[in-house]
N, C-alpha and C positions, 0 to 999 in steps of 0.2 A: 421554220426557224432550225428544224432539225431536220431537214428534206435532205442534204448529203450523207447523215448517219443514216436513217431510213434507207436511202439508195444503198448504202451499203451492205445495211441488215438485210437487204431483199438480196441482194449479188451472193452474198453468202450463204442463205438457205438454197439459194437457186443453184449452187456451186456441191452445197452438202447431199442437195438430189438428183444429181448428178454420180454420187458415190465416187467408185474410182476412177468412173472415165468411160467413154464411149468402150474402147476398144477390151475393157475388162469385164463390162458389163455383156459385150458380145461372147466374148468368153466362158463367162459363165452359162448363158444361155445353149452355148454348144454344146456343153456338156450336158444338157437334158436338166437344168436347175434354173430357178425361178431368184431371182436378187432378193434382198431382204426386204426393200418396199414393196415390192412385189406380194411376197408372203406375207407380208402385214396386212394389206390390201384384201388378200384370199383370205386370212384367220379371223379377222374381227367386223365386227361392223361398223364401227370409227375408233379412231386411234388417234391421238393427239402426245404427238413426241417432245421429248424432255431432251436439251442438252444437244441439239444440233446444232449447234453452233461451235462443238468442240473438234479441234483439229489442230492441223498445222498451216499455216499462212507462208508462203515463202514466193515473191519473185511475182507478187499481183495473183500469184491462184492460191487453194485453199483445198487443201485433203483432210475429208473428215476421218472424226473417228471410225474405225472399224469394227462398231456397237454402237446401235439403234437400241434407247429405250424410251417406253413411254406408258403412259393410264390408255384404255381401251374398252371398247366392251363386245360384250362375245354372247348373241343371242339375250341379249338387252342386260346382261350380266355386267361389273365392274372388275376386271383386272388388271394385272400388271403385264407387258410385255419387255422379253431383253433380246434380243438378236442380234448375230454372227454377221458383219458385212463382207463375205469373201472376196468380193472385189479390191477391198483395202487389206494388203497386204494378206491375205488367203487368211483375215480371221485371228490370223496372231495378234500378241497383245503390244499396245501402242500407250503413249503415255498416259491416254484417259482410261483407258479400257478398264481397269481397275476399280477406279473411281466410280464410273457410271453403272460396272454391273454391283460392286455394293448399293449404290441408291439405289436400283431396280428390286436389289433385294429386299432390304431395308424398307422400301418403299410399301411392297407386296404385305411385308409381316407389320409393319406398324398399322399400315390403313386396315389389314384386314381382308384383303382380298389374293383369290385366288394367284399367282405367278405361269406365266407360260415364258419356256425357254427356247430358243430356234436356233439351235447350234450347228455351224459349220464352218470348223477348222480347229484351230488346236486350240485358241482364249489362251494360251500361257506365255512363256517366256517369248517366246519368238525362235530365231533362228541363231545359230553360234558366231553367224556372219556380223551379227549385233555386238558380238562382246569387243572388238576392236574399236565398234565407237563407243562403248562406255568406258574402255579402257579398263576395264575391270570384270572379274563374275559377282556372283553374289549368293549366297546360303539359302535354297530356295525355302519358301512360304506361301503359303495361300490367303493373299488380301480379301479379310472379309468374310472367309470361311464360317467364320463363328454367325454369319447372318446366314449363310447357306444350311447351314445344320439346324439353326433355329427355327427358320421356316417348316423344317419336314415336321413340327410340332405345333405349328402356328396356321398355315394355311396351304391347299392344295399345290401342289407344284408339276407341273405338265412338261417335260421335255421332247423334243425333239432331234434328231439327228438326220440333218437334210443335205450332207454331205460327208466329206471324209473327215471323222471327229477323232482326233489325237488325245492324248493326254489329260490334262486338266478338261480339254472340251468334253472328252470321254467321263472324266470325274463328276462334270459337273450336268452330263445326260444323266447317270445312274445317281446322282444325290436328290432324289426326285421322286414323289408316290408312282405315276405313270411315264414309263419311256419307251418311246414309239423312232421307227426306223424307217426307212422307204425302200423296200427292193431295188437291188442293183444302183441304186442312186447314192446311197450312204453306207458307210463301212464305220465301224467302229474297233478303235483297237489303242493297248495302252502307248505302244511306238511304232512308226507304220512300217512297210517292206524294206526299203532302204535300211531304216535303224537296225531291224531284225537281223537282216544279213549281215549287217558291220558285229553286231554283238553275239550272234546265236548261229553264225553261219547256216543259217536256214534261208532258202529264197523261196517266196511266196509272192502270189499276187495281193493285191489290196482286199478283193473280193477271199480269196481263200482264208486269208487272215481275220479279216474282221468283216465279212457278209454278212448279209443277213440270216443264213441257214445256222451258222457257226454261232453268230451272237444271240440267234433266240432262241437256240437249244441249250444256251450256257446260262440262259435268264439273266444274260444284260439288259436286255430290252424287252419290253412288256406286250406287244403291241408291235404286227408289221402291217404297213399301209403297201400297197399299188402304184403309190402314187403319190405326190406331193399333197394332191387336192384331198384327196382320202385321209392322207396323214392329219392335215387340217378338221376333218370331217371327225378322225377317230376323237382328237383333245376337245373338238365341243361334246361329243357324246360323253367322252368319261366326266369332264365339266359338270353336265349335265344332273350325274348322279353325287356330286360332292356338295358340301357347304362351300357359302364361305369362306370362312375361319373356324377353327376349332373352337371359336364361343358360339359358333350357330347350328341348328339342324338340318339333314339334307333337304336340299328342294322338293317338295311333295306336288304332285301333277293336280292340278284346280280339277281337271276333269277328267278322271283316267278313262282311256278307251277299251276297257276289256271289263267281263264280269267278275266282279268279287268273287260271286258265289259259284261260278260256272264250273263243274265235276269233269272227270274225263275217264271216261269208262276204259281207256286206252291203255290204263296204270295198272288195271286188276290182269293183265296179261303180260307185262312187260318184261316181270322178272320170270324165269324159268324154274322147272320147280327141280331142274339136274342143278346142284350147286356150282358144280364146276364148270357151266355155260354161264358165258358174259353176256352182257345184254348193251343196249346203248343208254347210259346214262345221261346224255346230254339231250336225250329224247325225252327224259323226264321232266328233266328243267324246263325246255320248251313247252311243257303241259301245264308245269304248277307255277311257274311265273307270268306276268303279264304277256302277251305276244308280241314277241320282237322285241323284247326289253333286256335280255341274254347278252351280257358282255364279257365274254371268257377274257381273261388274262393270260399271261404266259404258258399256252395253251401246249409250244413246243419244248418248254422246260418241264423237265420234273410230269411228264404225263400222266404218270397214273394218278396225281392231285389234281384236280379240277378246282379255280379259283376263278370268283367272277362278280360281277356286278350286275344288279336286274334291280325288279320293282314288285311289290305286291299291292294290287290298288293303288299305284301310284305312288305309292313310296319305295325309295331305296331302302336294299341289303344287301348286305357282303353275302356271297352263296360259299360254300366249301362242301366237296363231294368228291366221290372218287371212282376213276373209269376203270371198271372191270378188265376191260380189253388189256389193261397194260399190268405185268406181274399182278391180275388177280384185282388190280386197287390197292396194293401195300402200299405200304409207304415206305420211300427211299430215304438216303439223307438228303437228298436234292429236295425231295417233296417238303421234308421237315424245315429244309429252310423257307419252302415257297409257303408253307403254311403260318409259319411264325410271322414273316414278312406281312403275310394279307390279313391274318389277324388283328397284326398293329395298326396297318390301314384302317380295319375298320373301328378300333381303340380309338384313333385318334379325331375322325370325321363321323364318329357317333350312330356308325353303321349298323342296325341289329344283326346278327349273323343268322342265316338259314344253313344247316349242315342236314343233308341228304346223304346218312351213312351207309358205305358199305367196305369196311375195310376190315381186311383180315389178316393185319398183323404190318408191322416191319417184316421187310424185304431181310431176309437171311441167306448167309453163304459168307465165302470170303471175302469176295467183291464189299460186301454188305459194310461188313468187319472193318473192311483195310479205309472204308468211305467212312468210318465213328459215327455209323449210324444212332445206335443208341443213344449219344451224346447230344447229336444233333435233333435226332428224335426228341428226347426230354425238354429239349430248349423249346421246341413246338408246343410240347405238352404245359410248358410254363405258359406260354404267350396265351392258351387257352384259358387256362386257369388265372391269370391275371387280368382277363379282361373283365369288364364292366359291363359293357353292352348288353342288350336283352340279347337270350340266345333260344332259337329253337332247332329242335334235333328230331329228324322224321328218321327213323332205324329201316332202312328200306330191305337190308339182308344183313350182312355180317358184320359184327362186334366184337373182335376178340384182342385180348392180350394189351400191352400196356398203348400200342397205338390206337385200339378202341376205346382207349378210355381217353382219348382228348376228342371223344366227339360232344364233350360240352364240359361247362365249367361246373362241377359237381358241387363244390362249395355253395352255389347260391341258386334261387330258383330260377329254373328254363323250363317252355315247353318242350315237354319227349313224348312223342309219340310213334307207334309203331305198326309196319304194315305184317299181315300172315307170314307173309315171307321172312321174317327176323330168324333170326341165328345167331347165337353170341355164347361167349363164355372165356374160359383163360386159353384155351388153345379148341381148333376146331376139333369133333370129335376124330375125324379119320386120320388126322396124325398123331393126337393126342393118347388114342385106345392101343397101337404099337408101343407106346411107354408105358403106361399105367398098367398094362396088364402082360407086361413081358415076360416075367419069370411063368406066369401061369399058361403062356401061349408056348414058350421054348416045353415046359414040361406035357405039355396035350399031345406031343408028339403027331402022329399022322393024323391027329383028331383037332389040330390048331386050326383047319380052316373053317372048321367047321364051330368050334368054341369062339373064333373070332366074330363069324354071323351071326352067334347067337349074342354073347357081348353087345354088337352093332345096334340088334333090335331092339334090346332094353334099353340103351342108350337112347335111339332115336324116338321113344316116346319122352324120354326128358327131356329132349331140346325143344319140345314144342312152344313157342313162344306165349301160349295159354297158362304154361304151368308156372312161366314167369307172370305173366300179369297175376294170379292170383293168388301169387306172393307180395305183391303191390313193388315189384323190382323193375316193373315197367310199366308208366303211369294207363297207358293206354294203347289200345290196338285198335287200328283203324282200316276202312274201306279207303284202299289206295285211291279210290276214284273221287273221292272227298277230301283227298290231301290239299290243294289249292283254296276250299274252303275254310280250313282249317287255321292254314295259314293266314288269310285275309282276315280273320276274324282278329288274330293273334298280333297282328304287326299293327294294329291299330292300339292296341293295348299297349306294345313295345315304345312307339312313339311317343306317347304320352306320358310314359314313364323315362324317357331321355335325361339324362345327366349333362349339361351344356356346359359344363367346366372342361377344360384342356388336361387331359393328362399328362404328368409330366414324365409318368414311366415309357408311353408309346415310345417306340423306335422305328426306323424305316425296316 
């Protein structure tokens, strides 16, 4: 009875699947990029489209909307996907784009499932050429941005830049928990090279302006992939550490592949006796956490601070550490921002925090002062102290000053152990001695060098971590080789103590 309508339905669905048509699909492939439908097939186990019939019909033809949304499954888990179709008007807004994007955001948030955005284009108001068509301009606003912001506290949001991404598209990319881009294939900027040249008189290429080197070093993206396939694999990996929503616990592996009690004798030799010598903190991470489970975020941004997702006995944790090969591991202004954002991610999704501490303090000097390091560092300290998730700190080496005080939230219980290499205080003795004994050294004249050596020798005995342990100012000193067993035992208690209510104070 309804055969004509069913035939029309089939025809329109077939037209929608052609996207912008053969010529524009070929143009997309010529740039080395997949189409949105190819991307969805590569990312998901399966997906069900919503709003496929949305678009413009004219003269017997049909141009689909340039945003595709739907429900999907990734590694068996339910998610919502929203992707730009660059083959239709370069991914810029059409009459339906806002409604479809808003529906995807609302659907993910209210169904309490993760959201993955595949961004390729501006996703904004389109070209100024449209002004003649509309016969007017408009006061800018972002429709549905309340849902975008609300999802930061509701569900994991993973965003991928898969081509040139500008304006509102760039804002959608970074308003996420983890952002990913592809080397040489994608660029991210506020405005493209033509607009920059017209407005600022600066002539740059897309890659110079928003390529992966610039963007990852600035902290705009968290992960950089070598290909689209790798980007999709990274998205799947990130999702595997995060819960379905802020009301659920992180996913635990039923059969962890690593030995919870595995010792690592190599850790006994990894920290040099010479406190000025660096070492490989990432090697420490590899030896402590489940084999192959460490996924570092934002490696090129604020590189003195390490942030990573990892597992202990199959249980996801958020990892904080310092890289002593960069500024000695000191906290910069950007490192403080990186720390605060990461702690908030852990707080939102109930990830217990493991902090491997080697913190000499805030980086100092005129550059640090101009960057507002103390203000931004205090914000990082606040994020740590406001956190409610279980926390474990391993004092690997240095813990100095205000930045060192951010090694745990001191107002509540947390596991804290130290290695025999621990060294802490308000100031390192090497720098503080000169200030504390300035007058005495000045009065010593030719004997100043000998006096300084004598004072340093006395203070060296005082700085022993065993003196601190005697006063119960550090709870325990452990054999570094046994760090993993200590933490794997702790993580079981941590997961048993998780509070699964979402924290309204958590921020991206």
